[in-house]
N, C-alpha and C positions, 0 to 999 in steps of 0.2 A: 503494499499499500504506500510506502514511503511518505507516510504523514499527510496524505492528500486529503483526508477528514477535516483536519483542522484549518485548511485553507477553503473548505467549501463554504463556510460562513463568511469569510471575507470577501470572496468574489462571487460573482452570480451563480447561484445554484443550478439555473437552468443551462450553464455553459455546457456545450457538448462534450467538453473535456472531463467533467465529473459524472456525466450520464453514462459513460462508456464502460463503467466497472473499474476493477483493479487495473493498475497500469504498472509497467516495469520501470526500472530505474532511468532507462534511456529517455523514455517518454517524459518522465519527470523532469529531468535535466533540461530537456527541450522547452518545457513549459516555464521553468525558472528563468532560462535564457530570454524567452519571449517577454516575461514580465520585467526583467531587468531593462530591456530595449524600451519598454513604455514609460520609464521614468523619465521625468523633465531634467533638463541639464542643470537646473537650479538645484533640484533634489540631490543629484549626483554630487554636485560641488559641495553642499552642506554636509554630505556623508563623508566626502574626502576630508573636509575641514575638521569634522567631529573626530575622525581617526587620528588626524594629525595631532590636535590638542590632546587627545587621551593617551597616545603613545609617548608624547612628550611630558606629559605629567608623570606617567609611569616611570620613564627614564630618570626623570629629575628625583622622583622619590627613591629609586634604587641606587642612584649615585649620590645620595645623601646631599643633593644640592649642588654637585659640581657640574656645572654647565658644560665646562670646557672638555669633558670626556666625551660628549656626544654632539659637539658644536658642529662638526661637518654633516651629520644627519639632519640637524635643525636648519642648516644653511640651504642645503640643496633641496631637502623636502619643502621647506618653506618657500623656496623659489619656485618650485613645482605648483604649489597651492596658489602662490600669486599668479602664475600664468593661467592656472585653471580659472581663477576669479576673473580674470580680465578676457579670457575666451568666452566666458558665459555671460558676464554682465557688460563687458566692454569698458572703454575709458569713459569716466565720468568727469568731463571737463566743462568749461563754461560755454564753449561753442555749441556743442551738442545739447546743452541745456537751453540755450537760446533759440535754437533752431526751430523747434515746433512753435514757438510763440510768434516768429517771424512769418511762418507759413500761415497760422491763423490771421494775421493782419491783412495779407494779401487775399484770403478768402473774403473778408468783409468788403473789399473793394470791388469784387466782381458784380456786374448788374445782374438782377434776378430775371429769370426767363419769363417774359410776360406773354408767351405764345408767339404764333407765326406773324412775320411782318407783311405778308401779302394779305390782299382783300380778295372778296368774291369776285370782282371785276377782272383779276388776274387770271382766273380760272377758265373764263369764257374766251 
């Protein structure tokens, strides 16, 4: 069964995956891979950040506060987390923040569509 009964309540019970009966481990792994692909990029980033913080706290605890013993790990993994952040959320600078406001101003200047400019005489 591979624990599929505990996921029945979390996902739609009428899904054909659960109505087929017992499954083997290969099918279960395929289902888990499918669910991982359905996660949003933001959720993946927060999961990455959570693991980073948890592991760093654990290493800090195990090394009795000696940060220098695992400084290369903090540096390179932190650099990876920063790259992941910017790939998901992008650069948050003033130019991108002002851009939507400028677009809204231009939308207000456009004339409203009042219908066709031709009259019935043009049709004859």
